[in-house]
ROLO-646515 format. One record per residue (C-alpha): x, y, z. Coordinates in Angstrom, 2 decimals, decimal comma. Example, Ala and Ser with C-alpha at 12.3 -4.5 7.8 and 13.67 -1.06 7.14 Angstrom:
REM residues 2
       X       Y       Z
   12,30   -4,50    7,80
   13,67   -1,06    7,14
//
This chain:
REM residues 99
       X       Y       Z
    1,65   22,81  -10,17
    4,15   20,60  -12,03
    7,53   19,43  -10,76
   10,16   17,53  -12,71
   12,10   15,00  -10,65
   15,55   14,44  -12,20
   18,38   11,97  -11,70
   21,85   12,77  -13,04
   23,33    9,67  -11,39
   24,09    6,20  -12,68
   21,51    4,24  -10,63
   17,76    4,71  -10,17
   16,51    7,12   -7,49
   13,20    6,62   -5,65
   11,58    9,93   -4,69
    8,86    9,87   -2,03
    6,42   12,80   -2,15
    4,25   13,31    0,93
    1,51   15,91    1,13
    2,06   17,70    4,42
   -1,28   19,43    5,00
   -4,02   19,20    2,44
   -4,59   15,95    0,55
   -2,83   13,58    2,96
   -1,38   11,17    0,42
    2,04    9,77   -0,48
    3,46    8,82   -3,86
    6,77    7,13   -4,72
    8,31    7,86   -8,11
   11,31    5,96   -9,47
   13,59    7,89  -11,84
   16,12    5,83  -13,81
   19,74    6,80  -14,39
   20,15   10,08  -16,30
   16,35   10,36  -16,42
   13,50   12,58  -15,29
    9,76   12,34  -14,60
    7,13   15,03  -14,08
    4,55   14,81  -11,30
    1,45   16,79  -10,39
    1,36   18,45   -6,98
   -2,12   18,75   -5,43
   -3,40   22,12   -4,28
   -6,23   22,79   -1,84
   -9,42   24,71   -2,74
   -7,63   28,02   -2,04
   -4,67   27,17   -4,29
   -2,09   26,25   -1,63
    0,33   23,31   -1,70
    2,62   21,74    0,92
    4,74   18,70    0,06
    7,87   17,05    1,46
   10,12   15,24   -1,01
   12,76   12,71    0,00
   15,04   10,48   -2,07
   16,71    7,16   -1,29
   20,19    8,65   -1,78
   23,04    8,46    0,70
   23,09   12,24    1,27
   19,72   12,37    3,11
   18,01   14,38    0,34
   14,89   16,14    1,71
   13,07   19,22    0,38
    9,83   20,90    1,41
    7,78   23,01   -0,99
    4,80   25,03    0,19
    2,93   28,15   -0,69
    0,25   29,52   -2,98
    0,06   28,48   -6,61
    0,26   32,10   -7,81
    0,53   31,20  -11,51
   -2,83   29,40  -11,57
   -4,43   31,93   -9,20
   -3,69   34,70  -11,74
   -5,08   32,68  -14,64
   -8,35   31,71  -12,98
  -10,17   32,33   -9,72
  -10,95   28,62   -9,40
   -8,28   25,97   -8,95
   -8,74   22,82  -10,97
   -8,23   19,53   -9,17
   -7,15   16,18  -10,54
   -7,82   12,66   -9,32
   -4,09   11,98   -9,06
   -2,21   12,97   -5,95
    0,63   14,95   -7,60
    1,63   17,64  -10,43
    4,17   20,77  -10,27
    6,89   23,09  -12,57
   10,55   23,22  -11,84
   13,53   20,88  -11,83
   14,59   18,99   -8,76
   17,69   16,80   -8,87
   19,01   14,15   -6,52
   22,02   12,51   -8,11
   22,37    8,80   -7,53
   25,77    7,23   -6,87
   28,44    8,03   -9,45
   30,35    5,28  -11,23
//
């Protein structure tokens, strides 16, 4: 699963991604102004993911994503794992402070 972290603001945003159930790890990703970065979200052996994402913005940005990775389950019965903690697909935006 891949997720794109975006920042439409004018200052860097630090996203913290915390695995809620399966892998038990945390990763912080800094996204510069008007930028984006993709991360990999880990899935368990059955193809499920559960992650909480926060950002260091003044609005208290918090999102939780969980469920089965249905796209990869349809493609293959086995779920590939990576050594990194994170990868996911979609666009998530937490705008930093405006000028």
